[in-house]
N, C-alpha and C positions, 0 to 999 in steps of 0.2 A: 655636049660636054658632060662628062661624068661628074656630077657635083660632089664636094666633100660630104655633104649632108643634105637630107631632104625628108619632109614629112611623108607619112602614108596616111591617106584619108580614105576610109572605106564608105560604102553605100550606107551603112548603119550610121557612121559618123554624120554624113550629109543629112540623113533623115532626122537625126536628133536635133540638128539646127533648124530644119524645116519646120519640125513640130513647134519649136519655140517661136518662129516667125508667125505661125498660126495660132499662138496662145495669147492670153491676155497681158503677159508680162515679158518685155524685152530686157528689162533691168529690175533689180531688187525684187525678184520673185522667189518661188520656192526651190528652184533648181540649184541655186548657188550654195545653200546650206547643205544640200544632198551632196554636192561635189566636195565641199569641205569635209563633211563626215566621212565620205568614201576615202579620201586622201589620208586623213588622220587614222582611219581604220587600217589602211594598207601599210602606213609606215609605223603604226603602234604608237602614235602620239596622242595626248589627251585632247588637244585643240588644234584647229587649223584656221587660218585667216587668208582668204583668197583676195588678191589685188591685181593691178593693171599689168605688172611685169616683175621680173626678178629684182630689178633695180629699186622699185618702190617697196618691195618686200624687205630688202636690205636697209633701206632708209627707215622705215617704221620700226624695224627691229632694233636698230641703233637708239632710236629715240625712246622706245619703250623701257630700255635699259638705262635710260638717263644720260646717255653720251652727250656732251655739250661743250660749250667753251672751255678751253684750256685742258680738256682731256685728250689722251692719246688713243688712237686706234692703230693697230698693227695688223697687217696682212701679207700675203704672197705678192711678190713683183710679177710672177707668171699667172696672170689672171685677166679678165676684161676690167676696164678701168672702173666699173661700177662698184667692185669690192673695195675700192679706196675712196672713190667720190662720195659714197654714202656717209662716210665720216665727215668729209668737208661740209655736206649739206647740214650737218648738225653743229658746225662750228669747231669741231675737233682738230687735231693736229694728226697727220698721218705718218707712219713709218712702215718699213718693210722687213721681212725675215727672209733671208735666202733659202734656196730650195735644195732638196735632196737630189744629187745628180742622177740618180737611178729611178726614183719613183716620180720625180717632177713635182711632188707635193712640198709644203712647208717642211724644212729640216728641224727636227726636234732638237737636235744638238745645237743648232744655231739659235733656235729659240730660247734654250735654256741658257746659253752664254749671254744672249742679248738681255734677258731678264735680269740676270745677276748684275750686268753692268748698270742696268736701268735702276735697279733696287738702290745701288750705291749712290747714284745721282738724284734719287727721289722722283724719278720720272717713269714709273711703272705705267703700262697701259691699262686703260679701263676695259676696252673691248679688243679681243683678237678674233680675227676672221680667217680661219683656215679654209682653203679652197680644196675641194674634192676634185682635182684636176682630171679631166677626160672621163670622170666617172667613178674614180677609185678614191675611196675614203683615206683621209689622213689618219696618223696614229692617234686617235682620239682619247685612248686610256691614258697615254703619256702626257696628252695636252690637258687632260682633265686634272691630272695630278699636279701639274704646273699651275693650273688655274687655283686649285685649293691652296697651294704654297704661296702664290703671289697675288691672289685676290682679284683676278680679272674675270670678266664674262666672256663667254664663247658663243658666237654666231657661226654656225656651219654655213658656209657657202656651197650648197649642195645643188646648185643650178644645173650641173652636168649629171647628177647622181641619183636621181630617183629611180628605184629599182635595183640598186646596188644594195650591199649589205656589209655591216662591220660587226665583228663579234657575234656573229650569228643572229644579229637583228637587222631590220631594214634601217638603211640610212635615212634619218628623219624621225627616229625613235627618241632622240634627245636624251639618250642615256648619259652622255658624256658632254652635253652642252645646254645651254639656256634656249636657244632658239636655232632652227634650222630652216633655210631658204631654198626654194625650188623656182625654176623658170620653165615656162611652157612656151617658149619661142619655137617656131616652126622647125629648126634644126635640132632641137632637144628631143629627148627620148619620146615624150608625148607632147602634144601641142594643143593650145586653145586659141591659136593664131598669135596673139601676144597674151601674156598673163603670167602670174606668179603666185607663190603660196608661202606663207610663214607658218610653221608648226612649232609647237612648244607643249610641255607638260604643265606649265604654270598658269593658273587661271588669271591672275592679275596681268601678266604679260599679254595673254591673249585679248582680255578686254581692252587694254591700253591700245594694242595695234588695231583692234576692230574699230575703236573710236577714232584713231588717226586716219583711218582709210576713208572715213565719212566726214570729214571736216571738223572733227571734234565734237560732233553733235550727238546729243542723247535724248531719248524719250523716256528714259527709265526715271521714274519719280524719285527713286532713292539717290540718284546722282545729281538731281537738280538742287538749285540754291534756295528755291521756295516751292510752295505747292503748284502743281499743274493748273493752268488756266482753262483747260479743256482738251478734248481727244486730239485736236489739231496741234497741241503745244509741244514744243521741243526747245532745248537750250543748247547753245554752243558752250562747252565747258572747257575746250582745249583748242589750240591751233592746229587744225588737221589739214586733210588734203583730199582731193577727189580722186582716190585710188581704188575705186570700186570696179570689180570685174562684172561684165554683163551676163545675163542669163544665156545669151548665145554662145558666150565662151565657155561658160560653166557646163552647159550642155555637151558642147564638143569634148571638153576636158573629161566629162564623166564617162562618155562612150569611149574615148582613147584609154582612159584608166583600165577600162575592162580588157583591153587588149595589151596591157603593159607586160604581162608575163611572156607573151609570144614575141613582142618586140625585144625583150631582154634575151630571150633564147636565141633568137636570130642574130643579134649583135654579138653575143658571146661566140656563137658559131663562127661568124665572120672573122672575129678577132683571133681565134685559134687557127683558122686557116691562114690568115696573115702570118702569124707567129711561125707556123709550120713551114710556109713557103719561104720565109726570110731566114729561117734558122741557119742555113748554110752560107750566109752572106755576111758581110762586115757591118751591116746595117743593125743598129741597136734599137730596141723597143722598150717601152715603159715597163719597169719591173713592178711586179704585182706583190703586195704584202700578204703574208699568210692569213691574217685576220679578216681580210676583206674579199669580196667579190665585186668586180667592177660593173657599172651599168653601160660601159663602153660608148659613152657620147662620142669620143674621139679615138682615132687610132693614130698615135703619134710615133714617128720614128726619129732617131738621131744618126745623122750622117757622119761617117768618118772620112772627112775631106782631106785628100792629098794636097800638097802644096800647089798652089796656083788655081785649085778648083774652088769655086764659091757655092754656097747654098742657093744664091740667086740663079746661077747657071743652071742647076739641076732642076730647080723649081720651073724655070722658063722652058726647059725642054720637056718636061712632064706636061705642062700647060699645051705646048704645041702639039702633043699627042692626045689632046682633047681629055685630059685628066685634071679635073678641077681641085688640084691640091690647095692647102691654105697653110697659114703658119698661126699657131695658137701659143703664146702670144707675144707681141712686143712688150718687153718689161714696162711696167707702168711707170717706174721711176725715170725711164728715158724719155717719156712724153714730155713736149715742150712746156706744158702747163706745169708739171712737177719739176722740171728743170728750173723754172722761175722760183720754186720753193727752196732750191739748194741742192737738189739731188743731182749726182754726177755719174758719168760712166766710171765704172770701176767700184761703186758702192756695193754692188751685190753680184760678185764676179761669177758665180755658179749660174745664176738666172741668165746673165749676159751671155755666157758661153753656150747655154742650152739654146738660146734664141738663134744664135749664128748657125746652129746645126739641125734645127728642129723642122720637120714638115708633117703636116697632117694629111693622111691618105683618105680616100673616100670611105665612108662607113655609114650605111643606113640600111633600113629593114629591107627594102627590095633591091639591093645591090646584087646585080646578076653575077653568077659564077664566071662568065666569059668576060664580063667588065673587070672583075678582080684579077683574073689572070692576065688581062691586058695591063692593068696597073703594075703588077709585080714584074712582068716580063720586061716592060718598059723601063721601070725603076732599076732593075738589075743590069740591064744593058747599058742605061746611061751611066750608072755608077761604076761599072766595069771599064767603060771606055774613058 
């Protein structure tokens, strides 16, 4: 079956991991700081903190910004559940902002309206997490203006988006946010197996996140409550977690990062081919904003379904043709756990309508031309029938 996404591992990638296996350090060695520096250099941020996955990066980003009991976090309903769950981990309350029907990202007009209403009620969010869905940046300039007006922090969920750009700068430069977060899961643009990264331009945030990923432990005498008792000595000064990335993961990530430009070039080429091949059909694709270039983690279509035809039927027929389509995502507020919090069908109608019509087509670095043509031919035939 043609998968919707898949990693590409080269011999150099493999050798980079083998070299670590033969080295003195499998964790907490010299390669991790090199990987962090390479990522921060690539995205033009001042600091980078590597962790176990994108979810843990979101978690420590929220904690570093002081999100806690009684605070509100808002995010998009069209995302993986981690974008909302990270707020719950901190004891915060969660709400969502509906999406734009064309870009599938958080709607700026819906956000502004919701902020105006929240200000009247005295329940403004402390943190907003815009999700760069499928690899395309949200309108961050507009969001930063609203942050300045209403006083909230911004964490960019850029788990889909390393290698993309916004306003002629790499996504992750944090020009318009406090922190940005990446994921290195195998289906993402580059992979470390599992793994994530939080980037920021603020030293205090970077230090806080670095401490939180290693149990809140420090060996820095300046941060201790009293004088060190010896070279072995450390203190736990915060309640942190074991979110460290291994040397094996960092080595793979460092090798993959060198290949990021070719990954993005190929994904962009494939996305253009899809758009060209589907241009004469009734199938809608994600609208791209002028200020951004997508990293193309996903290629999502919206089906125009005639009466009596369901997304499920088309999905199943494509799967029967050995095409591993998927759906990204079930709106988070419709999950049973969030239903128990009081969210209901109809709360975010644009996101719900999107979900009923969306399908993700296969898109990955070594997707063959023949396989792409098979996908498009089958899709058009099924839709026309």
